[in-house]
DRENDO-1510 file (C-alpha; in Angstrom, 1 decimal, always signed):
<recs>
REC; n; res; u; v; w
REC; 1; MET; -25.7; +15.9; -9.7 .
REC; 2; GLU; -26.8; +17.9; -6.6 .
REC; 3; ILE; -27.5; +16.5; -3.0 .
REC; 4; THR; -28.2; +17.8; +0.5 .
REC; 5; LYS; -27.4; +16.6; +4.0 .
REC; 6; LYS; -30.3; +14.0; +5.0 .
REC; 7; HIS; -31.0; +13.6; +8.8 .
REC; 8; SER; -31.4; +9.2; +8.7 .
REC; 9; PHE; -30.9; +6.4; +6.5 .
REC; 10; ARG; -32.8; +3.6; +7.2 .
REC; 11; GLY; -34.0; +0.2; +5.7 .
REC; 12; GLU; -31.8; -2.7; +3.8 .
REC; 13; LEU; -30.3; -3.0; +0.4 .
REC; 14; SER; -28.3; -5.4; -1.5 .
REC; 15; VAL; -25.3; -3.8; -3.5 .
REC; 16; PRO; -23.9; -4.9; -6.9 .
REC; 17; GLY; -21.9; -8.0; -7.3 .
REC; 18; ASP; -18.1; -7.8; -6.7 .
REC; 19; LYS; -16.2; -6.5; -9.3 .
REC; 20; SER; -13.3; -8.1; -8.9 .
REC; 21; ILE; -15.1; -11.8; -8.7 .
REC; 22; SER; -17.2; -10.8; -11.5 .
REC; 23; HIS; -14.3; -9.9; -13.9 .
REC; 24; ARG; -12.6; -13.5; -12.7 .
REC; 25; GLY; -15.6; -15.4; -13.7 .
REC; 26; VAL; -15.6; -14.1; -16.7 .
REC; 27; MET; -12.0; -14.7; -17.6 .
REC; 28; PHE; -11.5; -18.1; -16.0 .
REC; 29; GLY; -14.6; -19.3; -17.6 .
REC; 30; ALA; -13.4; -18.1; -21.2 .
REC; 31; ILE; -10.2; -20.3; -20.8 .
REC; 32; ALA; -12.4; -23.9; -19.3 .
REC; 33; GLU; -13.6; -26.1; -20.8 .
REC; 34; GLY; -17.5; -26.3; -20.9 .
REC; 35; LEU; -20.1; -23.5; -19.8 .
REC; 36; THR; -19.4; -21.0; -17.0 .
REC; 37; GLU; -22.9; -19.9; -15.3 .
REC; 38; ILE; -22.3; -16.5; -13.3 .
REC; 39; THR; -25.1; -14.8; -11.3 .
REC; 40; GLY; -25.1; -11.9; -9.5 .
REC; 41; PHE; -22.8; -10.6; -12.3 .
REC; 42; LEU; -21.6; -6.4; -12.0 .
REC; 43; GLU; -23.0; -5.1; -15.1 .
REC; 44; GLY; -20.6; -2.2; -14.5 .
REC; 45; ALA; -18.8; -0.6; -17.6 .
REC; 46; ASP; -15.6; -2.4; -16.4 .
REC; 47; CYS; -16.8; -5.9; -16.2 .
REC; 48; LEU; -18.7; -5.1; -19.7 .
REC; 49; SER; -15.1; -4.4; -21.0 .
REC; 50; THR; -14.2; -7.6; -19.9 .
REC; 51; ILE; -16.6; -9.5; -21.6 .
REC; 52; ALA; -16.1; -7.0; -24.6 .
REC; 53; CYS; -12.4; -8.3; -24.9 .
REC; 54; PHE; -13.0; -12.2; -24.6 .
REC; 55; GLN; -15.8; -11.9; -27.4 .
REC; 56; LYS; -13.0; -10.5; -29.5 .
REC; 57; LEU; -10.9; -13.6; -28.8 .
REC; 58; GLY; -13.5; -15.8; -30.1 .
REC; 59; VAL; -15.8; -16.4; -26.6 .
REC; 60; GLU; -19.3; -16.8; -26.7 .
REC; 61; ILE; -20.6; -15.0; -23.9 .
REC; 62; GLU; -24.5; -14.1; -22.8 .
REC; 63; GLN; -25.1; -11.3; -20.4 .
REC; 64; ALA; -28.2; -9.9; -19.2 .
REC; 65; GLY; -29.6; -9.1; -15.6 .
REC; 66; GLY; -27.2; -9.9; -13.8 .
REC; 67; ARG; -26.3; -13.3; -15.2 .
REC; 68; ALA; -23.4; -14.3; -17.7 .
REC; 69; LEU; -23.3; -17.5; -19.3 .
REC; 70; VAL; -19.3; -18.0; -20.6 .
REC; 71; HIS; -18.9; -20.7; -23.2 .
REC; 72; GLY; -15.9; -21.7; -22.5 .
REC; 73; LYS; -13.0; -22.1; -25.0 .
REC; 74; GLY; -10.7; -24.0; -22.9 .
REC; 75; LEU; -6.8; -23.0; -22.1 .
REC; 76; HIS; -5.3; -23.0; -25.7 .
REC; 77; GLY; -8.8; -22.1; -27.8 .
REC; 78; LEU; -8.7; -18.6; -27.9 .
REC; 79; SER; -8.5; -16.9; -31.3 .
REC; 80; ALA; -6.4; -13.6; -32.2 .
REC; 81; PRO; -8.4; -10.8; -31.9 .
REC; 82; SER; -9.3; -8.7; -34.6 .
REC; 83; GLY; -8.8; -5.5; -33.7 .
REC; 84; VAL; -7.9; -3.4; -30.9 .
REC; 85; LEU; -9.0; -4.8; -27.5 .
REC; 86; ASP; -10.5; -1.9; -25.7 .
REC; 87; VAL; -10.4; -2.6; -22.0 .
REC; 88; GLY; -12.4; +1.1; -21.2 .
REC; 89; ASN; -11.5; +2.3; -17.6 .
REC; 90; SER; -10.4; -1.1; -16.3 .
REC; 91; GLY; -7.3; -1.7; -14.7 .
REC; 92; THR; -8.1; -5.2; -13.7 .
REC; 93; THR; -9.1; -6.3; -17.2 .
REC; 94; THR; -5.9; -4.6; -18.6 .
REC; 95; ARG; -3.6; -6.4; -16.3 .
REC; 96; LEU; -5.2; -9.8; -15.9 .
REC; 97; ILE; -5.9; -10.5; -19.6 .
REC; 98; SER; -1.9; -9.7; -19.9 .
REC; 99; GLY; -1.1; -12.6; -18.0 .
REC; 100; ILE; -3.7; -14.7; -20.0 .
REC; 101; LEU; -2.5; -13.3; -23.6 .
REC; 102; ALA; +1.4; -13.7; -22.4 .
REC; 103; GLY; +0.4; -17.5; -23.2 .
REC; 104; GLN; -1.1; -17.2; -26.4 .
REC; 105; PRO; +0.8; -18.0; -30.1 .
REC; 106; PHE; -0.6; -14.5; -31.3 .
REC; 107; GLU; -0.4; -10.7; -30.8 .
REC; 108; SER; -2.7; -8.6; -29.2 .
REC; 109; VAL; -3.0; -4.8; -29.0 .
REC; 110; LEU; -4.5; -3.4; -25.9 .
REC; 111; ASP; -5.7; +0.4; -25.3 .
REC; 112; GLY; -8.5; +1.9; -23.0 .
REC; 113; ASP; -9.3; +5.5; -22.1 .
REC; 114; ALA; -7.4; +8.3; -21.1 .
REC; 115; SER; -7.0; +7.6; -17.3 .
REC; 116; ILE; -6.0; +3.8; -18.5 .
REC; 117; ARG; -3.1; +5.6; -20.9 .
REC; 118; LYS; -1.8; +7.1; -17.5 .
REC; 119; ARG; -1.7; +4.0; -15.2 .
REC; 120; PRO; +1.4; +2.3; -15.1 .
REC; 121; MET; +1.8; -1.3; -16.8 .
REC; 122; GLY; +5.6; -1.6; -16.4 .
REC; 123; ARG; +4.5; -3.7; -13.3 .
REC; 124; ILE; +3.3; -6.8; -15.4 .
REC; 125; PHE; +5.4; -6.2; -18.5 .
REC; 126; THR; +8.8; -7.1; -15.6 .
REC; 127; PRO; +7.4; -10.2; -14.8 .
REC; 128; LEU; +5.6; -11.6; -17.7 .
REC; 129; SER; +8.4; -10.9; -19.8 .
REC; 130; GLU; +10.8; -12.4; -17.4 .
REC; 131; MET; +8.5; -15.3; -18.2 .
REC; 132; GLY; +9.1; -15.1; -22.1 .
REC; 133; ALA; +6.1; -12.9; -23.4 .
REC; 134; SER; +7.2; -9.6; -25.0 .
REC; 135; PHE; +5.4; -5.9; -25.2 .
REC; 136; GLN; +5.5; -3.1; -27.0 .
REC; 137; CYS; +4.4; +0.3; -25.8 .
REC; 138; LEU; +2.9; +2.2; -29.1 .
REC; 139; ASP; +4.0; +5.3; -30.3 .
REC; 140; ALA; +2.2; +8.2; -31.6 .
REC; 141; ALA; +2.5; +7.2; -34.9 .
REC; 142; SER; +0.5; +4.2; -34.6 .
REC; 143; PHE; -1.8; +5.9; -32.1 .
REC; 144; PRO; -2.0; +9.7; -32.3 .
REC; 145; GLU; -3.9; +10.6; -30.0 .
REC; 146; ALA; -2.1; +8.7; -27.3 .
REC; 147; ARG; +1.0; +11.6; -27.5 .
REC; 148; ARG; +3.6; +9.1; -25.8 .
REC; 149; ALA; +6.6; +7.6; -26.1 .
REC; 150; ALA; +7.0; +3.6; -27.1 .
REC; 151; ASP; +8.9; +3.4; -24.0 .
REC; 152; SER; +6.1; +4.9; -21.6 .
REC; 153; GLY; +5.0; +1.4; -19.7 .
REC; 154; CYS; +1.6; +2.5; -20.4 .
REC; 155; ALA; -1.4; +1.3; -22.9 .
REC; 156; PRO; -1.9; +1.2; -25.6 .
REC; 157; PHE; +0.5; -1.6; -25.6 .
REC; 158; ALA; +0.9; -5.1; -27.5 .
REC; 159; VAL; +1.5; -8.3; -26.1 .
REC; 160; ARG; +3.0; -11.0; -28.1 .
REC; 161; GLY; +2.5; -14.6; -26.2 .
REC; 162; GLY; +5.7; -17.0; -26.2 .
REC; 163; HIS; +6.8; -20.1; -24.7 .
REC; 164; LEU; +6.7; -19.4; -21.0 .
REC; 165; HIS; +8.6; -20.4; -18.0 .
REC; 166; GLY; +8.0; -20.8; -14.6 .
REC; 167; ILE; +9.4; -18.3; -12.4 .
REC; 168; HIS; +9.6; -17.2; -8.8 .
REC; 169; TYR; +8.7; -13.5; -8.7 .
REC; 170; ARG; +9.3; -11.4; -6.2 .
REC; 171; SER; +6.4; -8.3; -6.4 .
REC; 172; PRO; +7.7; -5.4; -4.9 .
REC; 173; ILE; +4.2; -4.2; -4.2 .
REC; 174; ALA; +1.2; -6.1; -2.6 .
REC; 175; SER; -1.3; -5.8; -5.9 .
REC; 176; ALA; -3.9; -8.5; -6.5 .
REC; 177; GLN; -3.4; -7.6; -10.4 .
REC; 178; VAL; +0.3; -8.1; -10.4 .
REC; 179; LYS; +0.0; -11.5; -8.4 .
REC; 180; SER; -3.1; -12.6; -11.1 .
REC; 181; ALA; -1.4; -11.7; -14.0 .
REC; 182; VAL; +1.3; -14.1; -13.2 .
REC; 183; LEU; -0.4; -16.6; -12.1 .
REC; 184; LEU; -2.6; -16.9; -15.2 .
REC; 185; ALA; +0.3; -17.0; -17.3 .
REC; 186; GLY; +1.8; -19.6; -15.2 .
REC; 187; LEU; -1.0; -21.7; -16.4 .
REC; 188; TYR; +0.6; -21.5; -20.2 .
REC; 189; ALA; +4.2; -21.6; -18.4 .
REC; 190; ASP; +6.8; -24.8; -18.3 .
REC; 191; GLY; +7.2; -25.3; -14.7 .
REC; 192; VAL; +5.9; -24.2; -11.5 .
REC; 193; THR; +5.5; -20.3; -10.9 .
REC; 194; LYS; +5.1; -18.7; -7.7 .
REC; 195; VAL; +4.6; -15.3; -6.8 .
REC; 196; THR; +5.9; -13.7; -3.5 .
REC; 197; GLU; +4.4; -10.1; -2.0 .
REC; 198; PRO; +5.4; -7.9; +0.5 .
REC; 199; ALA; +2.2; -8.3; +2.3 .
REC; 200; LEU; -0.7; -10.4; +0.7 .
REC; 201; SER; -3.2; -8.9; -1.6 .
REC; 202; ARG; -6.8; -10.2; -2.1 .
REC; 203; ASN; -7.0; -13.7; -3.2 .
REC; 204; HIS; -10.0; -14.4; -5.4 .
REC; 205; THR; -7.5; -15.3; -7.9 .
REC; 206; GLU; -6.3; -18.0; -5.8 .
REC; 207; ARG; -10.1; -19.2; -4.8 .
REC; 208; MET; -11.7; -19.5; -7.7 .
REC; 209; LEU; -9.1; -21.0; -10.1 .
REC; 210; ALA; -8.5; -23.7; -7.5 .
REC; 211; GLY; -12.8; -24.4; -8.1 .
REC; 212; PHE; -12.2; -24.4; -11.6 .
REC; 213; GLY; -9.4; -26.8; -11.2 .
REC; 214; ALA; -5.7; -25.4; -11.3 .
REC; 215; GLU; -3.5; -26.7; -8.8 .
REC; 216; VAL; -2.7; -23.5; -6.9 .
REC; 217; SER; -1.6; -23.3; -3.4 .
REC; 218; SER; -0.7; -20.5; -0.8 .
REC; 219; ASP; +1.6; -20.5; +1.8 .
REC; 220; GLY; +1.8; -16.8; +3.5 .
REC; 221; ALA; +2.6; -13.9; +0.9 .
REC; 222; THR; +3.6; -16.6; -1.6 .
REC; 223; ALA; +1.1; -18.2; -4.2 .
REC; 224; SER; +2.1; -21.1; -6.3 .
REC; 225; ILE; +0.7; -22.5; -9.2 .
REC; 226; LEU; +1.1; -25.3; -11.8 .
REC; 227; PRO; +1.0; -25.4; -15.6 .
REC; 228; GLY; -1.6; -27.1; -17.8 .
REC; 229; PRO; -4.4; -27.9; -15.6 .
REC; 230; LYS; -7.9; -28.7; -17.4 .
REC; 231; LEU; -10.3; -26.1; -16.2 .
REC; 232; GLU; -13.5; -26.8; -16.2 .
REC; 233; GLY; -16.7; -24.9; -16.5 .
REC; 234; GLN; -18.1; -23.8; -12.7 .
REC; 235; ARG; -21.4; -22.6; -11.9 .
REC; 236; ILE; -20.3; -19.0; -9.5 .
REC; 237; CYS; -22.5; -16.9; -7.3 .
REC; 238; VAL; -21.2; -13.6; -6.9 .
REC; 239; PRO; -21.2; -11.8; -3.7 .
REC; 240; GLY; -22.2; -8.1; -2.9 .
REC; 241; ASP; -19.0; -6.0; -3.5 .
REC; 242; ILE; -17.8; -5.1; +0.0 .
REC; 243; SER; -16.1; -1.8; -1.7 .
REC; 244; SER; -19.7; -0.7; -2.8 .
REC; 245; ALA; -20.8; -1.8; +0.4 .
REC; 246; ALA; -18.3; +0.5; +2.3 .
REC; 247; TYR; -20.2; +3.5; +1.1 .
REC; 248; PHE; -23.9; +2.7; +3.2 .
REC; 249; ILE; -21.4; +1.2; +6.1 .
REC; 250; ALA; -19.7; +4.9; +6.4 .
REC; 251; LEU; -23.5; +6.3; +5.8 .
REC; 252; GLY; -25.0; +4.3; +8.5 .
REC; 253; LEU; -22.2; +5.1; +10.9 .
REC; 254; ALA; -21.6; +8.7; +10.1 .
REC; 255; VAL; -25.4; +10.1; +9.7 .
REC; 256; PRO; -27.5; +10.4; +13.0 .
REC; 257; ASN; -30.3; +8.1; +13.8 .
REC; 258; SER; -29.2; +5.6; +11.2 .
REC; 259; GLU; -29.7; +1.8; +10.9 .
REC; 260; ILE; -28.6; +0.0; +7.6 .
REC; 261; LEU; -28.5; -3.9; +6.8 .
REC; 262; ILE; -26.6; -4.7; +3.8 .
REC; 263; ARG; -27.0; -8.0; +2.8 .
REC; 264; ASN; -25.0; -10.5; +1.1 .
REC; 265; VAL; -21.4; -9.3; +1.2 .
REC; 266; GLY; -18.6; -10.7; +0.6 .
REC; 267; VAL; -16.2; -10.4; +3.6 .
REC; 268; ASN; -13.0; -12.2; +2.3 .
REC; 269; PRO; -10.2; -11.5; +4.9 .
REC; 270; THR; -8.1; -10.1; +2.5 .
REC; 271; ARG; -10.9; -7.4; +1.5 .
REC; 272; ASP; -12.4; -6.6; +5.0 .
REC; 273; GLY; -9.9; -3.5; +5.9 .
REC; 274; ILE; -13.0; -1.4; +5.8 .
REC; 275; ILE; -14.7; -3.3; +8.4 .
REC; 276; ARG; -12.0; -3.7; +10.5 .
REC; 277; ALA; -11.2; +0.0; +10.3 .
REC; 278; ALA; -14.5; +0.8; +11.2 .
REC; 279; LEU; -14.9; -1.6; +14.2 .
REC; 280; ASP; -11.1; +0.3; +15.7 .
REC; 281; MET; -13.1; +3.6; +15.3 .
REC; 282; GLY; -15.9; +2.4; +17.4 .
REC; 283; GLY; -18.3; +1.7; +15.1 .
REC; 284; ASP; -21.6; -0.4; +16.0 .
REC; 285; LEU; -21.1; -2.8; +13.3 .
REC; 286; THR; -22.2; -6.5; +13.5 .
REC; 287; LEU; -21.6; -9.7; +10.9 .
REC; 288; LEU; -24.4; -11.6; +10.8 .
REC; 289; ASN; -25.3; -15.2; +8.9 .
REC; 290; GLU; -22.0; -15.8; +8.0 .
REC; 291; ARG; -21.7; -18.6; +5.5 .
REC; 292; GLU; -19.5; -19.7; +2.5 .
REC; 293; VAL; -20.7; -19.0; -1.1 .
REC; 294; SER; -18.5; -19.9; -4.1 .
REC; 295; GLY; -15.9; -20.5; -2.2 .
REC; 296; GLU; -16.1; -16.6; -0.7 .
REC; 297; PRO; -17.1; -16.1; +3.0 .
REC; 298; VAL; -20.2; -13.5; +2.8 .
REC; 299; ALA; -22.1; -12.3; +5.2 .
REC; 300; ASP; -25.1; -9.7; +6.2 .
REC; 301; VAL; -23.5; -6.4; +7.9 .
REC; 302; LEU; -25.6; -4.3; +10.0 .
REC; 303; VAL; -24.5; -0.6; +11.1 .
REC; 304; ARG; -26.1; +1.8; +13.1 .
REC; 305; SER; -24.9; +5.3; +14.0 .
REC; 306; SER; -22.1; +5.7; +16.0 .
REC; 307; SER; -19.6; +8.1; +17.9 .
REC; 308; LEU; -16.2; +7.5; +16.1 .
REC; 309; ARG; -12.7; +8.3; +17.0 .
REC; 310; GLY; -9.7; +8.7; +14.8 .
REC; 311; ILE; -6.9; +5.8; +14.2 .
REC; 312; THR; -4.1; +5.1; +12.5 .
REC; 313; VAL; -4.1; +3.0; +9.4 .
REC; 314; GLY; -1.2; +1.2; +7.5 .
REC; 315; GLY; +0.7; -1.6; +6.9 .
REC; 316; PRO; -0.4; -4.9; +6.3 .
REC; 317; ILE; -4.2; -4.1; +6.4 .
REC; 318; ILE; -3.7; -1.2; +3.5 .
REC; 319; PRO; -4.0; -4.2; +0.6 .
REC; 320; ALA; -7.1; -5.2; +2.1 .
REC; 321; LEU; -8.6; -1.7; +2.1 .
REC; 322; ILE; -7.2; +0.3; -0.9 .
REC; 323; ASP; -10.2; +1.2; -2.6 .
REC; 324; GLU; -12.1; +2.2; +0.5 .
REC; 325; ILE; -9.6; +4.6; +1.7 .
REC; 326; PRO; -11.4; +7.5; -0.2 .
REC; 327; VAL; -14.6; +6.8; +2.1 .
REC; 328; LEU; -12.6; +5.9; +4.7 .
REC; 329; ALA; -10.8; +9.5; +4.7 .
REC; 330; VAL; -14.4; +10.9; +4.6 .
REC; 331; LEU; -15.5; +8.9; +7.7 .
REC; 332; ALA; -12.6; +10.0; +9.4 .
REC; 333; ALA; -13.6; +14.0; +8.6 .
REC; 334; PHE; -16.6; +12.8; +11.1 .
REC; 335; ALA; -14.6; +11.2; +13.5 .
REC; 336; GLU; -12.9; +13.1; +16.9 .
REC; 337; GLY; -9.6; +13.3; +17.1 .
REC; 338; THR; -6.9; +12.4; +14.5 .
REC; 339; THR; -6.8; +10.2; +11.5 .
REC; 340; VAL; -3.4; +9.3; +9.9 .
REC; 341; ILE; -3.4; +7.1; +6.8 .
REC; 342; ARG; -0.1; +5.5; +5.5 .
REC; 343; ASP; +1.7; +3.2; +3.6 .
REC; 344; ALA; -0.8; +3.5; +0.8 .
REC; 345; GLN; +1.3; +5.2; -2.2 .
REC; 346; GLU; -0.6; +3.0; -4.6 .
REC; 347; LEU; -3.6; +5.7; -4.8 .
REC; 348; LYS; -1.7; +7.6; -6.5 .
REC; 349; VAL; -1.8; +5.3; -9.6 .
REC; 350; LYS; -5.6; +4.3; -9.5 .
REC; 351; GLU; -8.1; +5.9; -11.9 .
REC; 352; SER; -7.0; +9.1; -10.2 .
REC; 353; ASP; -4.4; +10.1; -7.6 .
REC; 354; ARG; -6.5; +9.4; -4.8 .
REC; 355; ILE; -4.3; +11.1; -2.4 .
REC; 356; ALA; -4.5; +14.5; -4.0 .
REC; 357; VAL; -8.0; +14.4; -5.1 .
REC; 358; VAL; -9.6; +13.1; -1.9 .
REC; 359; SER; -7.1; +15.8; +0.4 .
REC; 360; GLU; -8.2; +18.5; -2.1 .
REC; 361; ASN; -12.3; +17.9; -2.1 .
REC; 362; LEU; -12.0; +17.6; +1.9 .
REC; 363; LYS; -10.2; +21.1; +1.9 .
REC; 364; ALA; -13.1; +22.2; -0.5 .
REC; 365; MET; -15.8; +21.0; +2.3 .
REC; 366; GLY; -13.9; +22.5; +5.1 .
REC; 367; ALA; -12.2; +19.5; +6.7 .
REC; 368; ASP; -8.5; +19.7; +8.3 .
REC; 369; VAL; -6.4; +17.3; +5.7 .
REC; 370; THR; -3.1; +17.2; +4.9 .
REC; 371; PRO; -1.8; +15.1; +2.4 .
REC; 372; THR; +1.4; +13.3; +2.4 .
REC; 373; ASP; +4.3; +11.2; +0.3 .
REC; 374; ASP; +2.1; +8.1; +1.0 .
REC; 375; GLY; -1.2; +8.9; +2.6 .
REC; 376; MET; -2.9; +12.0; +4.4 .
REC; 377; VAL; -3.3; +13.2; +8.1 .
REC; 378; ILE; -7.2; +14.0; +9.0 .
REC; 379; GLN; -7.9; +16.0; +12.0 .
REC; 380; GLY; -11.6; +15.0; +12.5 .
REC; 381; GLY; -14.7; +16.7; +13.9 .
REC; 382; LYS; -15.1; +19.8; +12.1 .
REC; 383; PRO; -18.4; +20.2; +10.3 .
REC; 384; LEU; -18.4; +19.9; +6.8 .
REC; 385; HIS; -20.3; +22.4; +4.5 .
REC; 386; GLY; -21.0; +21.5; +0.7 .
REC; 387; ALA; -19.1; +22.1; -2.1 .
REC; 388; ARG; -18.3; +21.4; -6.1 .
REC; 389; ILE; -16.6; +17.8; -6.3 .
REC; 390; GLN; -14.1; +17.4; -8.8 .
REC; 391; THR; -14.2; +13.7; -8.9 .
REC; 392; ALA; -11.4; +13.3; -11.7 .
REC; 393; HIS; -13.7; +10.8; -13.4 .
REC; 394; ASP; -13.2; +8.2; -11.0 .
REC; 395; HIS; -16.0; +6.8; -9.3 .
REC; 396; ARG; -14.9; +6.1; -5.8 .
REC; 397; ILE; -14.3; +9.7; -5.6 .
REC; 398; ALA; -17.7; +10.5; -6.7 .
REC; 399; MET; -19.6; +7.9; -4.1 .
REC; 400; ALA; -17.0; +8.7; -1.5 .
REC; 401; PHE; -18.0; +12.5; -1.5 .
REC; 402; CYS; -21.7; +11.4; -2.0 .
REC; 403; VAL; -21.3; +10.2; +1.8 .
REC; 404; ALA; -19.7; +13.3; +2.8 .
REC; 405; GLY; -22.5; +15.7; +1.1 .
REC; 406; LEU; -25.1; +13.7; +2.3 .
REC; 407; ASN; -23.8; +14.7; +6.0 .
REC; 408; ALA; -22.6; +18.3; +5.5 .
REC; 409; ASP; -24.3; +21.6; +5.3 .
REC; 410; GLY; -25.3; +23.2; +2.1 .
REC; 411; GLU; -25.3; +21.9; -1.3 .
REC; 412; THR; -22.6; +19.5; -2.7 .
REC; 413; SER; -22.4; +18.7; -6.4 .
REC; 414; PHE; -20.2; +16.9; -8.8 .
REC; 415; ASP; -18.6; +17.8; -12.2 .
REC; 416; ASP; -19.4; +14.0; -13.3 .
REC; 417; SER; -22.2; +11.9; -11.5 .
REC; 418; ALA; -22.0; +9.5; -14.2 .
REC; 419; CYS; -18.6; +7.6; -13.5 .
REC; 420; VAL; -20.2; +5.8; -10.6 .
REC; 421; THR; -21.4; +3.7; -13.5 .
REC; 422; VAL; -18.4; +1.8; -13.4 .
REC; 423; SER; -18.9; -0.1; -10.4 .
REC; 424; TYR; -22.5; +0.7; -8.8 .
REC; 425; PRO; -24.9; +1.5; -11.6 .
REC; 426; SER; -27.9; +2.0; -9.3 .
REC; 427; PHE; -26.0; +4.0; -6.5 .
REC; 428; PHE; -28.0; +7.4; -6.4 .
REC; 429; GLU; -31.0; +5.3; -6.3 .
REC; 430; ASP; -30.4; +3.4; -3.8 .
REC; 431; ILE; -29.3; +6.6; -1.5 .
REC; 432; GLU; -32.7; +7.9; -2.2 .
REC; 433; ARG; -34.3; +4.9; -1.0 .
REC; 434; LEU; -33.0; +4.4; +2.5 .
REC; 435; ALA; -33.3; +8.3; +3.1 .
REC; 436; ALA; -37.1; +8.2; +2.0 .
REC; 437; ARG; -37.4; +5.7; +4.9 .
</recs>
């Protein structure tokens, strides 16, 4: 895949459905009673991994054309899987399904691709073990290709459900995946389960579980859930994923003579950090037609070319834009002045070490960037030139540097462009359509 500079992007589009909400719709529908219908479902590789795992647990799921029908088995209706649950590249699948499996009367084995085998799972093992589940990382004797010790804290691992106890877990990190795993296990506990985070992470789990009938509440950065609810199937309309919209927000702001309208975008306040950051940078960005759909705030996002300035990003906003930091860093390279990104250590344990990979690729394109232990410092305003982008097979790296290449001199190429299918299968087609206008 090679791309060259474009001089304008104009038009409107709808980005694929929100990945986080699509995952949760399948999972919660599987343990609810009756039919859950999901429209706007993201047909990316990660969400298809979630479907495949729950089908192995005995759940009938039909999926085609952006629609999924989940025939729920109820809170206690899952069956022991006959084989390994393959989570693919999906950290969300791995961590959230572990919370559900922690409450089952059988053992399951989870495994995924090379990236998943490097991602830390100890962060869920700790609270779920405290609740009464047991975990064992599998060694080379069982999975020779894994080549890791049994205490690695990574996949492949086995989880055996147990009699779970309600706990109050004080998470050392703000992570929706950790919080969600504990809350889902709390459905099977013998008392109230609480999770307190250092800062509020995305709250799709709390919103959606409440819609299914769970007794879940929030107080600041603490979420609580009561056990044993009767969850009932729902109709869920998935909004466009703000993480996918972020690339077109960046294109609309950075490329001269551009105006892009992105329709039906989820603007949940725990996810809208990229919008807040873009406005702080001086971006011409407007939310139109604000409304609520299936319990989630939604709006159309209008962006126009802007003169951008550097900003400092850190603290409580980081959980609300953690997945958008790669494209925010690219946007910062086109802004005048210095942008400082801090408090983002979590970037090191995503699909790749995004601090290192973003910094290396920006440098290759001529940007002035200094990586730090918890982020990076970018001196913006230097013209970028094309380069060979090393994606580390990370979908967000590939799409962020597509934005960079479309506003850089010369040709930009990628070692792996197919990885965008994880979250945005039609990404390059949508880019071409807006550039053609």
